[in-house]
C-alpha positions, 0 to 999 in steps of 0.5 A: 916700690918705695917712693922718695920725696923729690926736692926741686925748684917747684916747691920754691915757686909754689912757696913764693906764689903762696907767700905773694897770695897771702900778702895780696889777701891782706889788701882785697880792695886794692887788689880788686881795683888793680884786677878790674883796671887790668881787665878793663884795659885788656878788654879795651886792647882786645876790642881795638882791632874790632873797631879799627876794622869797622873804621876801615870798612866805613871808609872804604864803603862809600863816598865821604859826601854821603851823610850816613857814611860820614856819621858811620866813619866818624863813629867808627873813628871815635870808638878806637880813640875812646878805647885807647884813652880808656886803656891808658886810664885803666892801666894808669889806675892799675899802676897806681894801685900796684905801687900802693900794693907794693909799698904796703907789701914791702912794709909788711915783709920788712916788719915781719922779717925783722920781727922774726929775726929778733926772736932768733937765739943769741947764738944765731946772731953771734954766728950770723952777720947782721949786714948780710941779714939786712941785705937779704931782707932788702933784696927780698923787698926789692924782688916784690916789685918785678914779681907783682909787675910780672904777675899782675901786669904781664901774665894776668892779661895774657892769661885772661886772653889765653883762657878766654880764647881756649874756652871759646875754642873748646866750646865751638870746636869739640876737638879743642875741648877734648885736647884741653880736658886730656891735658888736665888729666895728664897733669893731674896724673903725673904731678909730684908731691914735693917736701922740704925739711930743716934740722937745726942743732941746739946750743946752750950756755950757763947764764941767766939768758937761759931763762929767756930762751936766748939759748936752749938747754942741752940738759936739765930743766928750767921751770916757771910755775911748774912748766918747762920753758922749753915746752912753750913758745919763745913769744909766750915766754918772753911776754911774761918777762921784763928785763932792765939791762946795764946797757939798755937797747934804745932805738933812734926813735922818739922817747914815747916809741922807745917806752912803747916797745915794752907793749906796742899799741899802748896809749899815750896816757899809759906811756906817760904813767909808766914814765912817771913810775920810772921817774922819767917824766921829770926829765922828759916833760921839759924837753921842747918836743916832750915825748916826741924827742928823738933819742939818737942811735942807741940813745946817745942823746940821753945820759946813762941815768936817763937811758936807764929810766926809759928802760925801767919805764918800758918794763913798767909798761910791759907789766910782766909778772917776772922781772930781770934786773941785770946790773940795772944800777951800775955805772951811774952817778949818785943822784941817778942811782937814787932815782933809779933805785926808787923806781926799781923798788916800785917796779919789784912790788908784786913781781918775781924778780931776779937781780944780777948785781955786783954792788951789794947795797942794791940787793940788801932788801931782797928775800933771797941771795945766791952767791956764785963762785966759778959757776957754782952756788956757794952761799944761799940766804937773805942779807942778814943770814949771809952777813953774819956768816964767818968767812963768807964770800958775801960778807967779805965782798960787802965789807970790801965795798963798804970800806971803799965807799968810806974811803971815797967819802973821806 
C-alpha cells in the first residue's frame, strides 16, 4: 500500500521545540544555572513533607521538658524552614536567569527575523504589509515568555518528579517496569513521520535590480565572471555588490552605525577612513557628538548631500568589487555635487561600476555608455563615439542639457 506523508500539528510542535532548544544551546551556562536552580528548588519541595513528618513525630514522641526531645523537635523544625528558604532562593535565581535567557532569545529572534526579512525579494515586500510583518515578529517574541516559563518552570520540575517516581517504581516493582517498557515499544512502533513542503513562484522585472536578485529572472541569464547569479545565494551575491542610490536608506542610529551598515563589525578607524574617502569626515567631525550623532528617521537631520556622502562612505567600507550608482549625484546643489563627484571618482577606481544617470555630465569619463529607449539598447560606445554620432539620442540629450546649463548661467 502506498503511504502518504501526514501533515499535522505534531510537526509544528516539534519545530517550535527544536527552535527553542537551538536558542537555548547558545546560552549553555545560563541554561545550566536555571536547570540546577530548578532541580534544587524541586528537591527542596520534595523533601519538605519528609522533614515535616519528622517534626510531627518529634513533637508527638515525648515531653517537651526532655532535652533530647527538645533538640530533636528544634532540629526537625529548622530543617523545613531551611528547605523553604532554599526553595524560594533557588526559584528566585531561576527566575532571574530565565529573564536573562528570555531577553537574549528575544534579541536574537528579532535580529534573525529582520535579517531574514530584509533579504526577501522586492516583490515580496511590495505585496506584503510591513506593519503586519513587524506585528508577527513581535508576537513571536512575546510567545517566548510563556513558552520558556511553561517548559522550564512548570513542566521541567513535574517531569523530574514523574521520571524519578517512575524509575523508582520500575526498579522496585517489576510490573511497573514492564508496563513502562511496553509503552515505549508501542510508541516507537506507531510514530508517524511528518513532512512539510513549500512552493514559491518566481517574479521578474526588467531593471538593474535584477543584478542584485531583488527579482528573479523568468528567462535569460545574468553572468558575473561567467557565473550565473541565479545559481548563487543572495547573501554571497550581495556581499560582492555596493550600491549608492539617489535616496539612500539611513536608519535612526548614529552616523558611525549607518556607515558600518556596509560592513558590520568594522572598527572605528575603518569607519573614519571610509568617511574621509567619501568627503564625509569634514562635516561629521565638527558635530558635538561626532560620529555618535543620531541622523534621525531616514536621515532627516542631514542635508541631501550629507546623506549621499554617508551612503558613499558605506560603499567604501563595504569594499565590494562591483559598484552600482543609481542617480547618485542628482538633485544636489553645485557644491555638494562637486564633493560627491570627487568621492565617486575615488570609489570607482579598481571596481566594475554600473552607473544609472540622466545627468550626462557625470558619465563622460566612463569606458562604455549604453543608451536605452523604451527598454531597448539603442546606442553603445564611449562619450567620444556617441557625441560624434549624427542624429544620436545621446548627442541630442547632451546638447539639450548643455544648453539648459548655459541658460541657467546667463
